[in-house]
N, C-alpha and C positions, 0 to 999 in steps of 0.2 A: 875225128875223134877219137882221144886216148882209149884205149881196149878197158881199161880199167874204169874208166870215167864215170857218172855217176848216171842213173836210168832217167829219164823223166818222172818215176814216175817216185823214185828214187828223189829227186833234187827237190822234190815234192814234199815229202815228207821230212826232211834240212827242213823248209821254209817254215813249217810247221813248228815242227821243235821249238823253234825264236822265242817262242811268246814264254814256254819254257822257261826255256837256256833264262830268261831275264826276271824271273824266279829269284830272288834271297834261299837260301837252306831251307827255312821257317817257313814261309809262306807255300816254296810246293811241299815240304813236309804234313801239313794240315790240306790245304789243298787236295795229295793224297788220299791220308784220313780221312777227309771225308766224303770224297767220293769212295770209299770203301765201305766206307758206312749206309752212305746207298745202293753198295749190289749186293751188303747184306743179304742173304737167305732168297736170292734169285738163281735165274738162271740167265747167260749172256754169251748173245751171238758174238762169234769173231771181228764182225762184219762193225758190229755196234758202233755206230760216231763216239759213243761217249766211257767203249773201250777201245775206242782205236787212238782218245786222246791220252788217258788214261794209260797203253803203255807207251807211245812219245817220253809222258809226264816219267813215268819206272827205269826209261833207258838212262834220262839223265836223271834220275838219282839215286840211281845203282853206280853212277860212276863218281859222284861226288858223297858214295857209303852215308845217303840221309841215315836209310835204315841202320845198318850196322852201328853207326854214332847215335842212338836212338833221342835223338834229334828232336824228333814227335813221339809221344805212344800209340803208336797202330791201335783199333776198335781193337773192344774183348773177346770182339767174337771171333777174331784172326789166332791162330795160334802163327808161330815164329817158323818161318823155314828152315831144313838144312842144310841145304844149299846153297843160301846170303843170307838166313836170318833174318828176310825183309817175313812179311808178315806172308803167310800163305795164302797161294792166287794160284791158282792148276789150273792148264788149259787140257782139252782131252780132242787128242785129233786121231785121223786114223789111222797114224804111228804108234799108238799109243803099247800094240805089246811091244818094239822095240825098245821106243825114247820114254816108256811111260806116261806119267802125266809132266805135261812142264812145268816152269816156273815162270810167270809176266812178269819177275824181275831181274830176271838174273841171267832166261834162254834155257838153263841148265834141264837136268829132269831132277822133278821134284818130287815124285814116289813112282817109284818102279813097279811094272805093269805088276809082277809078282809079289809087291809087296802092299798090290791093291787087295782090302778084305772082301772076304765076301759076304753078300751074293752077287754084288756088285763087280768083282774082277770075271765068274763066272760067267755075266750078264754084255759086258764088256768082252768077253771073247769068241763068246758066241756072235757078235756083232760084226767084229771085224773078220771071223772068221765066212762069211756068208760077201765084204765086202770087199776084202783083201782079192780074191777073184777076179771080177768086177773092176777091181779100178786097174790092177796087171793087162787089161783088154788095151789099154789106151799109151802101153811099150811093146805089145805085142813085137816083134822085130818081118825082115820081108816074109819070109819066108811062112812064119805066119799068118800073115796078113795074105799071101796068094792063094792060103788054101781053103780059104771060107770067102764069103762076103763081110767083110772088116769091117766096113760102111757098116751094113745091119750090127756087126756084133755092135761098135760102139756103142750105138745110136740105145742098141738094149739096154747095155752096158750104161750109161749113163742114167738110163728112164730106171732102173732098179737102183743106182748109187741116190740119187732125190730120196726115191721114197725111206733108204740107207738111211738116211740124213734127218731126213724130216723124224722116223725115229730116234736118232737120236736127239735130238732138239727137245723131244717129247716125251718121251720117257726117260733115257737114260738122264741124260744130264737131270732133272728133277732127282731119280731117286740118286745123285749122288750125295744130294744136300743135306741128308742125312748123316752126313759123313764130310764135307767141308762148308765151310759157308760162304761158298759160292763155286760157282763153277762153270769158263766158259767154252764156248764148243764150235768148233772150229765148222761151216757153213759156207764150204764152199769146196771145190777139185778140181785145179786149174787145168789138170790132166784129161781131165774127160769135156772140161768146157760149161763145166755145173761153175754158176755166177752166186753168191750171198742172198738175187731177192727171184733166183728158180725152187726157192726153198721153202713153201708155206705154209706156217704152219694155222695160221688161218686163228681162231677167235683161244686158241688155249693157249698162245705164244704168253 
């Protein structure tokens, strides 16, 4: 297999995207506008199936410049993003201090971290300061791993990060709805082997 060949996962998502590629521009734009209307006022897991479908549609819409051409109007509650002029749809990730909030239409920085309004900025900064050293455990070098019980350190870090991701879903993301029409939050950490199904929000979800 060639080194640059698609992984089975990538190939599967390409197969999924064919359904949207069969849409004409107007149909695709209308589907996205209607779906954004359903997203509004809620925080969404990145792993949610509907969000996965929307992200596939958004990639194709970006290629075709559907939002840039104003083929369909965006829902009223969504301001225009500065990066690609699509409706503002931000993703909150653990890398927010470096990457800011990420646009789900063009994958560029939508809102730089330093431009986030207070008190959201302060809340997210405090959360990220707790998260960063825990995530770093997954990337310890050989010397660090030999210095102590790495397996226990890894398990402890993963357990604490699970709690922080629950906090992101229950507390941080909902607070951001005071500023943004909807917010998507990253609900996994592949480096610490934390999957979306490990993050249980219970009745508050």
